[in-house]
N, C-alpha and C positions, 0 to 999 in steps of 0.2 A: 886435359880432356875435351874428345873431340865434340865438335857441335852436334856432330848425329846422337852421342850418348846422352849430351846436356837435355836435347827436345825429348830423345825416349823416357827419359829420368821425369821429366817434367809433365811427359802426359799420363807417366804410373802415378805420378802423384795426385793428377785431376782426377785421375777414375777411383783411386780410392780414396779420394776425399768424397767422391759421387757414391759411389760404394758404402760409406759410411752413413751418408745421410739417409741413405733408401730405407739402411737395417734399423737407423736409430728411430724414422719415422714410422716402422713397420709396428717396433718394440713401444713406441708412444703414441699412440693411434690420436688420441685427445689432441695432441699436438698440430694435428692437420687442420687446415682452415674453413673444412668443411663441415667438420662437426660442432656440436654448440657447447660454448664453455663450461666448467664446470660450476661455474657462478650461476646458471639458471638452475636453484634448487625447486623444491616442491613448494615453498612460500611463494617465490617469483611466479612461478607458473601457475599456483589458484590466483593469485592476484592479474595474471594476464587477464584469466579466465572470467575474472568475474566485474573488473573496473570499469568497465564500458557502461555496465545497467547502474551503477551507483551515482545519484544528483546528490548536488550542493542545494539546500534550501537556505534561504535568507527573505527576513521580513522586520516588520515592525507594526506594533500593536499600543495603542493606548493602554495603562494600568491607573488605578487608584493608589495614589502613597498611603503607605502604612506609618507616616512616619507621624509623630504625636504632635508636631510645632504647625505642621498642615495635614490633616487628616483626611480631607476628602479631594486634596489638590490630584489634577491629573499630569501624568508623564509619557512622554514615546519610550520606548523601550524596542532595543535593534533587539530582534533573536536570529539564531541559525540551528540548522539541524540538518539533516542527513535521509537520503529514500532512497529505493531502488525499485528500479522499472519490471512490473510483472505481466506487461501487455505493453506489443508493439504498436497499440495506438496511442501511448502517452499514457497509459495509465499506472499511478505511483504508492507504494506502499509509504507511512512514515509514523510518525508518533502524533498524537493528537496535540498535544501540549508545543508541538512544534510551528503548529498553523493554527491553533485554537485563537480564535480573533485576530489574527492576521488579514489584513484586508486586502494584502496585494503580496500575495506568495510567489517570489522570483525562484525559480530553480534554473540551475547551471548545471548541464550536461557536463559529461565526459571529455566531449571534442569542446567544449567551451561555447558552447551554443547556448544563449539563454531562451526563456517564455515563461510566461507567467499562469502560473496552475490555479485551477478551482477546487474548492473544497465539492467532494459529492457527496461522503458519507465517514463517520467516524462511531466509534465503539469506547465512550469512558471508561467503563470497566477495564478491560485492558490496554487503553491509553492507545488505541491503533486507530490511523484515519487514512482515508482514501481520498488522493486528489488526480487532478486530471490535465494535461499540458495541451496544448494543440502541437500538431505535427504533420506534416504533409510527407513522409517519408516511416517504414518501419524503423523502430527503435529498437536494441540489442534487450535483450531481457536477463533475469538473474534465473541460474540455474538452483532447483531447489534440493535439499537434499533432507534428512531426517533427525530428529532430535532423539527419536527412541533407542537410541544406541549410542548414548553419546558415553564417554570414560572421561573419569577423573586422571589429569594429566595428557590429553586430548590436546596436540596443538589446532590453536585457532587464531583465526587473523581479523581483525575489525579496521574498515575503513570507512572513513567521514571525515567531517568537517571541523574540527574542534576549534574553538576561538575562531573561526574563520580561515581556520587554513585549510584548503580546499584538498580534497584525493590525499587526504593522511591514511596512512599504514602502520598499523601495529600488531605487534605478535605476543603471544602468551599462551597460556595452559586454560584448560577448565580446573576451576576450583574447587568447584562444587556443584551440586545438583540441589534441584527443587526448594531452594530458598524462597522465604514469605518474606516479604520487602516493605512495611510501612511506610508509606505515603504519609498522610495526614491521619486526623483522627479518625476520619472517615472511610481511608482508601489506602488497599494494600495491593503489590504486587504480588501476584501467588505462581510457586514454581517456576522462578526465574532461574537461568542458567549462571552462575557468578564465574567472573573469570579474571585473570590480573594482566590480559591485555588493555593498554589504555586505554580510557575512556572518556574522555571531558566532554563539557558542554559542546554543544555542535556535533558529536556523535550519535544525537539520538535520533533513532530510526534510521541509521544505516546496518549493515550485513555484518552478523559474524558469521565466517566461513570457517569449512575446515578445508584442509590440503588438498582435496579432491578443487576448491573453489564454490562448491555450493553454500547456498545460506543453511545454517541450520541454527540461527537465533536472528532476534532484530533485538539493536542494543537500545535500551531505555534507560538506565539510570547509572549511576556514579555515587560512592559516599563520600558524599564532603567531608575534606579534612582528612581524610586516607588516601592512601596510597595500593596501586595493586587492586583496588576493589571495583568491580563492576558487574553492571547485571543486565542480562537477554533476557528477550519473551522465548519460549521453543517455537522452533516453527512449525513443529507441528501443532500445538495451539494457534500460533498465528492464522495458520494456512485455512483453518477453521471460519474463523473471525472473520479473515481478510473475503473468504468465499461468502460468508452472510453480505459485508457491506458492498459486494460487488452485485447480487442479486439484490437487495435491494436499494439501489443505485437505479436501475432500471426503467425507464419512463414510463412501461406496460410489464409490471412484473409475471411472470411466466413462470409454471410448476410443470415437471416432467413428472410429478407425483413418486418420484423415487425416492428413498432413504441411504446414502451413498457413506462409505468408510472406507479411509485409507490404509493400506498394509503396506508394511515392507520388508517382504522377504529376500534374502540373497542380494542384497544391495539393490533392486528392483522393487518402485514404488507402483501400487495396483490401485487402482479405484473400482472397489467391490459392492455392490446391491446386498445391502442389509436388510433391506424388505421394502414392501410397496405400504406406502400411505396411505392407501385407503380413498382417494379424494376423486378416484377415478381417471386422473390424467395420464396412468403409464400403460404403456401396453401389457395386455396379460401373457404376452409370451416370454417378457423379460421375468427371469426366475432370482429368485434367493440365491446370492453366494455366484452371482455372475461377476463378470471382471470385464470394467467396460475398458476398452484399449482406445477407441476411436469415436469423433463427434465427427459425422459428415466429412468424414475421412481423414480430420486431424487427432494427431496422437494425443491423448490426454491420461496424466498420471496420478491428479487431483482435483477435487473439487472445485477448485479455483479455477483451475484452467477450465473446466466445464461449465462455468458460471461466465467466464469471458467469453466463452463464445457464445453463450445464449444472449448476449448484450444486442444483439442487432436481430433478434428474435421476435415475434410479436404472438399471442395467442390464436389460436387457431391455425397454426402452422404445425410443421413435425422436423422432427432430427431422425437422423439415422445414425444408429449405435452399432460401434462394433464389438461382438460379445466374444471373451473367450467363456468356454463352456466345456467341464472338464477337458478331453485332449482334444476338441474341437473347436472352431471357430463361426461364430453365424452374426446376420444382419439385422437388428432389429428396428422398426419404426415406430418414434414411441411420441404421441400426440401432445400439442404442449396447449396447455389451459392459463386460464389468468389466476394467480395466487393471490391469495387473500393475504390484504395488508393487515396488521396490527397496529390497532389504535392505541396508544398510551392513553387509559382512561383518566389519570390525574391531569393530562397535558390538556385533553379533551374539557376536562370540569372546570379547570384554571382559564383557558381561553374565552368559556362561558360565563364565566364568574366576572373576571375582569374586562372583558371587552364587550360581550353580550354575542357572541359570534358563534355558531357551530361551522362546521368547513368540513369537506373532503377532495382529495389533491384527485387531480386533473393531469393529465399527459400535456405532452407541450404543442399537438396539436390543436388543443382548446387555446390556448392562446397567439397562435401564429396569424400575422395578417398584421400584426401590429408594427412592423418596421426593427422588433429587437428580439434577440437572440433569447428568449425565457424556454427555458430548461421543465417547466411546466408552472403549475399555480396552486392555489386553495379557491373553492368553490363556495361561497357562503350558502347552505343552505339554510338556515334559521336565523332570524336578530329578536333579541330579546327588546322589549321597550322598554326606552329611558334610558340604555345602554350608552357606552362611547359609541358604538356604531351605530345606535339608531340618532344619535344626535350628528352624526358626521355624515348623514341619509344615505348610508351604504345600503345597499339594498339584496334581495335572494338572487343570488346569477352571480354578481359580480367579483371577479377572479381576482385576488391579492395573489400578486407576483413579485415582491419584494416590501420588506420593511427594513429601512434604513437603508445600508448600500450592501445588504446581501438578497439572494433570490430567496423565493418561499415554493421549492417543485413538489416539497412532502412536506409529512406532519415532522420528517425527522428534522428537516431545515429549521420548521416554527419550535420545535424545541430547542434547540441551539440556539436560536436566535433569542430566546425569552430566558436563556440560562447565563447570558454572555455579559461580562461586567460592564460592557459598553452600551449595552440596552437598557441593564438595570440601572443604571446609575443614571441615565439621560432621565429627564423629567416628560418630557414626550417623543416618540416616536414617529417618522412617515412611514406610512403605509401606501405601497403603490398600487394601483387597482386596474385591473381591463374590464370596461363594460363596453358590450356589444361593440370590440374590435377598437374601443377609442378607452385612452388611458388617461387616467387619475391620481389624483395624490391628497391624501388627509393626513391629519397630522392627529392623534389619538392618547389619550394619556388613560391608563387602567384605574378602575375603580380601585382596587385592594394590592395587597401587596404581590408582587410578579412571583410566576411558577418559578422553583426552585425545582 
């Protein structure tokens, strides 16, 4: 065979090979390098969307032993849990039992950065707590779904810190809805989501996600001794509690005078004006059934987002609400007023009987200039003669800024301290007081059984 024919035949084979490759790539577009692999499933996308806003929580606390051999012995216990970032400034929601009585709450972000959090507020009934970490940058936040339209059999995903294995992902389905689960003789979780996604100690406070990567529940409990039985707080209920926790943690509580409710229609969350509360705070131009879309130009879809935007506002100011009304949109200015602070009368009575004090919460400005970063305090308004407070020569006008290792920026802080096992087991407690910008420390022992 002539060399020219050999070359011609080789060229033909090369061209045929190239043509076959082009035909194969056109018939199988997923085989090209530019397209995503089939392994990127809806579950993977949901995890990728949410995982940056999930944090791991570690801490230790002292507990009293229940052993009959040494019934009052103290024991140091290491704890773990999970949380979700709800605001770029470092506000995180988790379960109260994860951070209760923990003196140092250590938080690890998804990128490995660590910080120490402060407990701001909590709700014992729902076992939810609000904590905050310091940050010099905006943090990624979780996306909220709804628990109103959940279906049994729907795929869900849990992200958490089970047994300290950080950023662990499990998948399952919704097994049941509206479960009431007793915790002890006096407490019960209500209307929980039941799932067979593996939830273990350390998952508490973490998100239960749908396949859109939205949180539809806060993981709270697991059935001890069982497999595939875990529970989560529905996100619609949790959002209301979280909004209240944020509002109550404000150094100067403000009121906009509007009663707001969240609705979820056609996959869209809306914040609707249910009514005006009649305290004179709201603008009369805001109407029932108005849909609040923005606060000072920032989009909101639930009351938690609105309360977070009010954290840096003060009474006497105002906010601009972008409102959808009928087929149009308007902007209304709403004045902000001081919000009434609810006082637990049982707590006030107990403090008076045990310590001989009546106190009122004051903002951080009242204790500034001391060189310490106090978030506020409790100013003494009355002292009972012969009481522990009188014996320690406390004075009307003194401001209690801490008890033991905890700050007392609000009555809620004081209530939490007085009910904590650490306080209740101590023979006496140290109280930190500011008097005319000077710091004092006194030790007091309550006269009667402590507040329960």
